[in-house]
N, C-alpha and C positions, 0 to 999 in steps of 0.2 A: 504494500499499500503506500502510496506517496502522499506526503503532505506539503501543500502550498502555504507558506506564511508570507503575508502582506502586511509592510509597514510603512504608513506614511511617514514622512519625515519634514521638519520644519525646524530650522535652527537648532539642529541637534549635533553639531559636530563634536562637541565635548563629552557625549554621551552614547554615540551611534555602536561604537565599536564594543563597548561593553554590553550593551544591548544585544547585539548579534551575537556576540561570544556566549552570552548566556542563554540564548535560544538554540543554538548548536548543540550545546551541551545537554539540553533536556530532549534533544530531539535525534540525537545523532544516531539512534539505532533503527531510524526510517529512513527510507529514500526521501529527500526532502529537496526543496528549493525555497529560497527566499527572495521576494521582489521588494527592493526597497525604492520608495517613489520620492523623490526631492520635490517638495511642493513650493517652488518658487523661492527657496531661502537664499538669502543674499550673502550669507557667512562661508565657510568653507565646508558645509554639509555634503555638498554634491562631491567634492574634491576626496572626503573619506569614502562617499558611495563607490565612486571610481575604484579607488585603490582596494576596497574590498573585493568588489566584485570582480576584478583583474587577477586576483589571488585565488579565487573560489568559483569554479566553474559551476557551482550550484547556486549562485547568487546573481541576480539581474539588477542592474541600476538603471533607473528611469528619472530623465530631467526633464520637470515640465517647463514650459517658457515663462509661466507665470503663477502666482499663487492663487488656486481654485478651492481652498479649503479642503478639510480634511475628508469630507464625503466624496468629492469628485476625485480627489488623489487616490482615495481608496478604490473607487471605480476605475481608475486607469491602471492600478496594480492587478485588479481582477481580471482583466483583459489578456493578461499574462499568464495565469495560472494554466496549468497542467495537472494538478495533483488529485488524488480522488477526494482529498478533504482540504478546506482552507482556513488557516488559522489567521486572524487579524490580531496584531498587538500595536502597542504604542511604541515611539522612539525614545522615550525618556526614561524607560526601567521601570515604570511603576506596574507593568502587567505581570502577573503572577503566573510566569511560564512554568514553574513547579507543578502547576494544576493540570499540564498537559496530559498527563495518562487519565485523569479524572474526566477531562473534556472527551477525549477518545472514547472511554468506557460509555459515557452519556449516549454518543452517537451509535455505538456497538449496540445498545440497548433500545434503537429504534428512533430516538429523537433526529429530527433533521438539523436543528441547530441548538447550540448551547452556549449560553451567555454567562460571563461571571457576575455574580451579585458580591458587593462589597459591604460588609457590615458597617464600616466606616471609613470615610474617604479621607486620604492625606493631603494635608496642605491646601485644603479649600476653605475660604473665608465663609463665614456664616450667612452673608448676603447672597453670595454664589450659591451655597448650597440650598438655600430657600427657592432661589430662581431654578435652578436645576430640578428641583422636585417639582414646580409648577410647570416647567417645560415638559417633564416627563408623563405627569398627569393629563396635560392638554393635548401632547401629541398622542398618547395611548387612547383617549377617547375618539379622536379623530381618525385614527387608521384602524381601529376596532382591535387592538391589541389586547390579548388575554390579561385579565386582571391580575392573576396570579404570577405574571411573568415580567421580569425586569430585564431591559435591554440596556448593555455596556457597548463599548468599542472594544472590548476584550471579548471576542467570540470565536468560536469553529463551527463551521458549518459544512455540509456535504456539498460536492461538486455540482449537483444539480441545482442547487439554490443559488450558487453563484453564478451558474451559466444562465440562469433565467434572470437574474438581476441585471446582468450586463446587457440584456437585451434592450434594456431602457435608454435611450440616448438624449433624452432630455436635457437642459442645460442645468437644472435644479434638481439635483439627484439628493436623495435621503435615504442613507443605508437603512435605517430603522423602518421607515416606509416601503421600501423595497421589499426588505426581509418579510414583514408581516403580511405583506401583499402576495408573496409567494407561498407563505407557508405559516400556519399557526402552530405546528408541532415544534415549539422552543422550549427549552428548560434552562434552568438555572443551577449553577452549583456555587458555593460559598466559598469564598477565598480572601485572604488579606492583600489589600493593595500596598503595594512598596513605596517608600518615599521617592520623590523624584531625586535623581542623582544630581542634578545641578539645574541653575536657571528657573524661569517659572513658565508657567502655561501662556501659549502664544494667543488664547482666547480672550480678546478684549471684550468690554461690555457691547460694544457696537457688533462685534462679529458674533456674540452670543445671540442679540437681537435678531439679527440677521438670519441667525441657525433657525432660531424658534419661529420666526415668520415663514422660512421655507417649509418647515414642517407643517406650519399651520394652513399654509396654502397649496402645497405640491400634490398631495394625494387624497384631498378629501373636498367634497363641496358642503360639507356640514355649516361650513361659516356662513354660506350663502342662505341655506335654508333657516338658520338662526337669525339671520338678517330679515329675511321674508317673515318669519313668525314675529319678531319685534316690531317689524313695520305694522304687521295687522293689529297687534296689541295697541300700538300709539294711536293707530286709526279709529279702533274700536272705544279707547279711552275718550279721545277727542270728540267723537259722536254722541257718547253718553254725556259728556260734560255738556255739549252744545244742546242736547234733548233737555237736560235738567235745567239749563239756564233759561230756554224757551217757555218750558212749563212753569217756570217761576215768574217769569215777565207776564205771561198770560193771566197769572193768578194775582197779579199786581204788587208782587214783593219789589220792593226797592233793591235796586242792584247798582253796587258802586262800579263805575268803568276806572278800573286801577291800571294805570301806566305800568307799574311793577310787574304785576302778574302778566300782563301781555308781552314785556320783555322776557320775562321767564320763560314763558312758554314758547317763544319764539327761539331763544338761544338754545333751548333744550332741543327743539325739533329741528332747527338748521345745523345743530351740531352733530344730532345723531345722522341726519342726512348726508352731511360731510363725510361721517365716518363709513357710512354704508358705500358712497361714492368711491372713497379710498380703497375699500376692501374689492369691490368690483373692477376697479383701475389695476389693481394687484394681479387679479386674475387675467384680466384682457392684456396686460403686459406681459405676463408670461407666456400667454397665448402667442403673442407677437413674436416674442424671443424664440419660441419652439419653431414657429412658420419660418423664421428666417435661419434655421439650421444653426443656432448659436452653440458651439461645441461645450462639452462638459469639461474640456482639458485640451490643451495643445502640448504635443510631446516634441521637446527639442533634441533628446538624444536618449539612446539607449545603449547601455554597456554590458557586457557580459565577456567572460573570458572564453576564448576559443578552445573548443574541446580537441 
């Protein structure tokens, strides 16, 4: 059995050699290949990748022309896998690679994919942890993810899952959305997350927000359905309010014409309309990008040792 390991790399020149060595040490008994994808790092990350790939014929180095994000970079690596099973790891040494045998066992027992569940996350600020939980719960509802399954970027899947995922060629990929669109037969194993070897995460608030928005709109029309429901609700409330006001007026009630109440209604109503227009615009914009065949990634160079 052959195992393919895909590692998206971003500003990891100080950590990458140790990460690769640790992975090889744990999967050495298997026929393996490792695909290292440089996601537009401007430091020496790709130089390290080239050096590693040129010394080991089981390692492929891919250099992307620009930074496209962890999800699209992973998709680039998926297009080069040839193994029976595919393992996705992080480049910072936090992935519990010692859980490799447990992940293999889960797949042997019939799972299509197994994700690592962390009881505690290392080096994550409370505000980011809260945001991550909110994003996970929201995305889980949107893509109909099983409630008892946790998704993490440390996972192993059968080859057929990855082959189905790479059929998606839209510019806004979501590994989680594509995974659960392909299969719901996903399980978890519990493992400790290692401390990051050096540096800090490349995810800024802006990137996390963009990632959440991508998951929010890429694989579900539920937000549009919610908008329709809320729009009907606002219309119904407005109709009832107008009807009550008319009845009171016919019954001779004194009705104060308040400027404040009118302004509040206008602000709330117009604000909600603008939110809906923005949401619709997001969908339309993504449709436009897909029609124009915007690429997920552009590969600048692929390096591997000649056998």
